[in-house]
N, C-alpha and C positions, 0 to 999 in steps of 0.2 A: 351547635351552640356551643357559645363562648360564655364561658363561668367566668367574674370574678368576685372577691372577697374584699370588702375596702372598711378603713374607719373614716373614711372621708363622711362629713353632714351631709346630710340627705339634698338639703335646703340648695349647698353648692354644685349640683350634679344635675348637670342635663340628662333627661331619660323621657323613654315612650310614656312612662307609667311609672308612676311612686307609690310603693304601698306602703303605709303607714299603719300601724295596731291601736287602738284604744285600751284602757284598761277597764274593770267592770265600772259600769254605771255610766258609759260611755266618757270617762274621764282622760283628760288628754296623758298621753305617755313621755316619757322622757325625751323622745324623739319628736313630738308636737310641741313641747314647750320649749325646745331650743328654736325655735322657726320665729321667722321675722313677726313682731307685734301682730302688725296687720293680718299676717298669712293668719294669725293664732283665730285672734277675733271673726274672719273671717269663716273658717271650721266651726268655732263655737258660733257663729247666727246660722250654717248651714244644720246643726247639731240640732238648734233650737225647734226646728220645723217638724223634726218627729220621722224625719222619712229614714233612719236606720233604726231598725230594732235593737235592741240589747240581748242579742244571745250571739252563742258563740259562731264564729264562720260567717254571718251578715256583712256584708259588705254595700257601701253606697260610691259610686263613681264620680269624679267630679272635672270638670274642665277648666282651665284657663284660669288656676289657683292664686290669685296675688300674691309674689314674695317667693315663688316657687320657678325653679328653671326646667321643670319637669311639663310637659305638656299635658298630663292627667294626672289625678290624686285619686287613689283606691283605699279608702278607709276600711279597716276589720274592726268589726267588734268582736270583745272579748268575752262577752258573757260575765254571769255572775261572778265565776269562783276568781282566782290571781292565777290559776293555773288551769289551763285546758287540758283535754285528753288527749292522748294521740291519734284519736280517732279523728276527734275533731279538727287535728291541726291537720290531717293528711287530707280532711276531705276541706279544710281551707285548703292548701296546695291546689287542688284541683279545680276550684273554684276561681283563684287567682289566673291561674293559667290557662284557662278557659277563659276568662275574659278576658288576657289580654289578648290573648287569639282571635278573639271577636272584634278587636280595636285594627287598626294598621300601624300601633307601636311596633317600632323596631327592638327596642331594648326595655327592660324589665328593670326597679330598684326598689330592692324590697329591704325596709330598715328591720331588723330582730330587736331592737333596743327595747325591751319590756315586755317582750313576749317572753312566755315559760309554757313548758309542756311538763306536763307531771312526769316524773320518773325520766326524762331525759334530758341530757344536756346542749345547747347552743351548738355541737358538731352536728349532733343528731340530726335535727332541724334543718341544717345546712344539707346534710346528705339525701334526706327526703325529699326537700325541693329539688335537687339536680336530677335524682331517681324521679318524680313526679313530673318534671317538664320533660324528662326524653322520654317517660312513657306517652307522657302527651303527642308529642313528637311523631309517635309511631303511627305508620298507616302501610295497612297492607296493600299491596300494589303488583304483586306477583304475576295474577294472573285474571288482571281486570278488563283486559283489552281498552278497549277503547273508551272504557267508565272508568280511568282509572283516576283517582281524588286529586284534589290540587296539592300538589306535592310542594308549591311555592309558599312557603311558611313565612310568614312575616316578621315575627318574633326571631330575632338572629344571637341575643344578648342577655345576660342575666346579670346585674350586681347585687351582692348581699352584704347591707352594711350591719358590721359583726361588732360586736363590744370588745372589752377585755379578755370576755371569757375565750375567746378563741385565741391562740398566741399566732404570730408572722407564718411560725416555721407548720402549724397546722393548715394553714389554708391551701398551700397548692397540693397535701397529700390529700387533704377534704375532698378537692376537686377531680384529682386525679384519680383517686379509688371509686368515688363516687360517680363518674363517667365509665368508669371499664366496668364497673358492676352495670351501670344503665345498657351499656353495648351488649354485655353478654345477655342479658334480660329480652333485649330485641329480636338477637340471634335466636334465642330460644323461641322467642314466640312468633318469628318468622317459620322456621323449622315447625313447629307446630301447624302452624296455619295453612300451608302449604298441601295440597289436595295428594290424596295417596296414589295417585299414576306417573305422581310428578315425585315426591318425596319418596323413592325405596331404599331398600339397606345399600344397593350400590348409589345412590343421591346423596347419605347421610356417611358413605366414606369418601366419595366425593370433595362434601363439604369439611372431612377432617382431613383431608390433602392438602384444602385449601389453605387450611389454619396454620400446617406446618409447611408449609410453602412459604408464608406470611411470618412466621417468629422461627428464629434460629434455634432457640431452648427447646423445639417441639420437635418430636421425632414421632414417627406414622411407621403402623405395620396391619395389614388386613388380611387375616385368615379366611380362605374360600371355604366352603363345602369339602373341598378333597383334604387341603390339612385338619378341618376340625375332624372328619370320620379319622383322621391317620392318629387323632389325638386322643379319639373315644369319647368327643361330644353328643355323646346318642339322644341328650334330650333338647338340647338347641333342633341338631337336625330332624326329630321327629316332628317337632313344630313346622319347621319350614316343608316340609314334604309334602305338604297339599299346593305349593303353591310355586307358578312358573319362575318369580322372583328368587333370584339365588340369596340366601343368606350371607352374613359378612358378621366376622367378630371382628371389631374394631377398635387398635389399642393405639392410645397417644400417650406418650412421653414426655413430663415437662421436667428439665433437671434445670433447675435454679438454687439448689443447696449442696453443698460437698459428695461426692461418690458416696460415702459411708453414710448419709443419712436416709434413715428408711423412709420410702414415699408413703404419702397418704395417696388412697386409690378409693375414685369414684366408679360406680358401676350403674351405667343407665339400660332400663329395658326399651327395646328400639323396635317395638311391632308396629309397622309403619301401616296396617291396618288390620282388627283386629274381627272378624267377621264370627268368631266361637267355636271357626271348624265345628267339625259334625255336629258338635253341640250348637248351633247355631243359634244368633242370639234374635230376638225380635228384630223387626225391619224399624219400628220407629226409634228415630235418632241414629240410627247405626252409620249414618254420616260422620259422628262426632269419634269415631272409633280411628279416626286418620290420627286423633288425639295420643292414642294409645304407645307413642313415640316421645312423648313429651318428657320421661324420664331423662332416654339419650339426647335431646333436644338441652336440658338443664346440664348435663354434661360438656357437650359442646359448648355452649354459653360460658359456663366456668373456667372450662381451659384455655378458653380464648381472654379472658380477663385477667385472668392470673398471668398468663403469656404476656398481656398489655402492659402488664403494672411489673413485669420480672421479678416477682414476687421471688424471696429468698426461700423456697420451698422444693421438694420432689413431690412432684402428681402425677400421678397414672389415672389415664379416662379409659374404662372399657366400656364397649357400646356392644349388647347383644341385638343385633338386627335382624328379623324375619317380617315374614306374613304370616296370617293365622287364616288360612283358607281353605271350605271344604273340596273336597274332590277324590278319584279313584284311587289318588296316593296318599290321601290326607290321614295323620292320627286316630285312631279312633278309640271311643270308649271300651276299656274293658283291655286296651295294648298295655304291654311291662315293658319300657326300654331301661337303656344302662345310662346313666351320668357320666360324666366324666370323673367323677369321685369314687367312680365303681358303686355305688348304691343303686338299687334298682325303683323305679317308682311305678306303681299303676296306674293308669289314666282313668278316671272316674270320668273326669268332664275335661274334653278339649277347652272350654271357654275359661279353663284356669292354666292359660298356655305361657303366661309372663312368669312364673316362678320358674319355669321347666327350663327357659331360658338363661335365665337370670340363674339358677343351681350351679350350671357349666361355666357360667362365665365370675362367679364369685370362685370356684374351686382354680378355675385358671389363675384367677388374684394370688394365689397360695405361693407363688414362685416369686413373688416380687418381696416375699416379707416383710409385707406391708406394717407400718405404724398403725392404720387403721383402715378400714373400709364401710364405706356408706353406699349402698345400691339404693335408686331412687326409683320409682316404679308408679304408674296409675294402675295399680296391684289389682284393688276390689271396689267392688258397690258397697260392700258391705263398710268400710271406712267413710263411703260419704254418709250413709246412715248414721253412725256413730258420731260424726264430727261435721257433717254439713258441710259446706262452703270457706271457712274459715279457718280451719287448721287445717297441715298435714299430721298423717299419724307418723310417730314416732315410736321403734321398735330397736331394740338394744341388748346385748350380753355386757355392754360394759358401763357402769355408771359412770362414769370421769367423761364417756364419751355422749351420754346423754345430756348430764348438764352441761357442756359446752356447746351441743348442737340446739339446746334448749334456748340457752342464754343468747345464743347468736339470731336465732330465729326472734327472739323478745328485741334484741337491738335493733331490726333491722323492719320489723312491724311483722315478718313472714314468719308466722306462728306455728311452732308444731308441739304437738300434745303425744306424750308418751304414753303409751299402752303396756299392759303386762307381758312378758311371754312365761309364763310358770309351765312348769313342765306337766300339769293336769290338761293342759291345753292341747298336747304331742298326744294324747292317746285319743283324739277325733283321726289322726293321720294313721293309725295301724289298718295292715293291709294282710289278707292271708293268702296273698299271690308276689307280695315285693316287701321291699325290704320298708316302706311304706308310699302311700296314698297322695296324688295330688290336690284332694280335697277333702276336707273334714267336716261338710255340711253345713246347715244356713246358720246354726248359731258360732258365735265369733267367729265370721268368717276373716274377718283381716286380722285376726290374732292368729287364726288358725294356717293364714297363710304365711304370715312372719314366723310361724313355730316352722312351717317349712324347710324358709330358706335359711333358720338357725341349724339346721341339721348340716349344712353346708358349709357352715363360718366358724368352725369351732377350732380352728388354729387362729384365730386371731381377731382382736376388739373390733366390733362389727355394728351399725347402725343400718336399719332400713327404714325408707320416709317413703309412703304411700301418700300418692300424690294426686287421687282419684278425685278426690272432692276439688280439686285448689289449682293443677294444671288449665283448666279453661274453663272459661264460662260458657254454658248453654244458651243458646236461643235469642232473638233481639239483636239489635244494633251494637248490643259488647259482644258479642257471641266468637270467640276467640280465645288464642292460648294469652295466659299468664304471663309465662315465662319463670313462674316458681320453682322450685324454690332457689333460682340463683342467689337472692341475696343473701339467705340466711346461710349457704354455702361457701359463699365467698367470704363472707363475714369470718366464719369459725375455721379456714383456711388462712388467711391473713393472720389471725391469732396467733393458730398455729407458729406462725412464720417468726412472729416477733419473738413467741416462746421458744424457740432454738438455742441453745448456745451458740 
């Protein structure tokens, strides 16, 4: 998709579809008032017919409007309030892109004059439109065979008419950053949607290799089981013991800043299929456990976006990749394993395997003397119970990191909600036979899981993002990976890059 931001008046531009907003009570916006008198009268007469409800997000598609070079005009109602909510604006984006795609229009011209979103500026609106358009373009095709969807999409160009609120210098940056974010989301969605017989730990390593080959600033190292055993990564290897697929520890390093600049580290849970192991999951919806590697997918998506933007930051992506399957060699409840940190872990439930692969990866991250470490994982069903599917859970040992990530989540509408890590919760992880147990019971399951990880992150600022409720959509036509939290993470890292000396 080609994107452009312009100040040219909309009536002077040819387009397959022109989008103009109305003020509350269906009053004409500044953009409409600048149209030729005959066009304003024609629109006024149409509105008097009452076909457009005065409700935020409602629209009316008109053809062959006199005085316009555009082939179609889409009028958008704003509702009763002078400012619409972010939620309504995101709904409007989906509606506008959907209507444009339903026509033969090859180009879309959208005037943002007069449109205000509560708590957000026009630059935010531009980012969301580009991200929304790219999200709408995504179609999974990898395993469709003869039933592949139509990939010959007609809409090829979107032009956004800006006001003076966006400077010319911002335009290119907005397009580049938004496009890179969208590309990162698309990669994360594609990897998440692939079936687990294709998207194995080795496949994730191959994807990382392709990224490193495509960008000079990226370098790759992949540790195999033998190398992990030599290091002492007993927790990750214990999870992998039940599968014929070899585990991988994938390390991507991006160098965009000076050598003495401490890197940020992203750690992704890459369980490419989670049966629960010996603590076998129920059969219903077990197919969705292919999404248990969405944390790893988001790391690859962010690494791609950062490399594409050539961001001035040092970043390391670590992916702990394995399957979790039952077999005669699989990890058992009651086993005691030794992690890379030297801490011993009593395994009470083999379906709490994500924290086991992550704890070794988090210990491995220490060697980078990181500025901060963020792990991303579809870790607990308890987080879905607590927060549903709207916000990802956020846990951290650093208040500044919590604030920065929360702000980035709000800025991208990829929201994160902070939950406590009080010492009282760690009592649930006490074990008679090891340094700690891998589960803490039913109460506060997402918190005790984060507390487990916190025991391996004491040497650096750290945050854990539980995406169990946000990484994919279950059931129906929309079933599939979402690509979250790539937008929030990328926004955070770009902010950190700008803040560097």
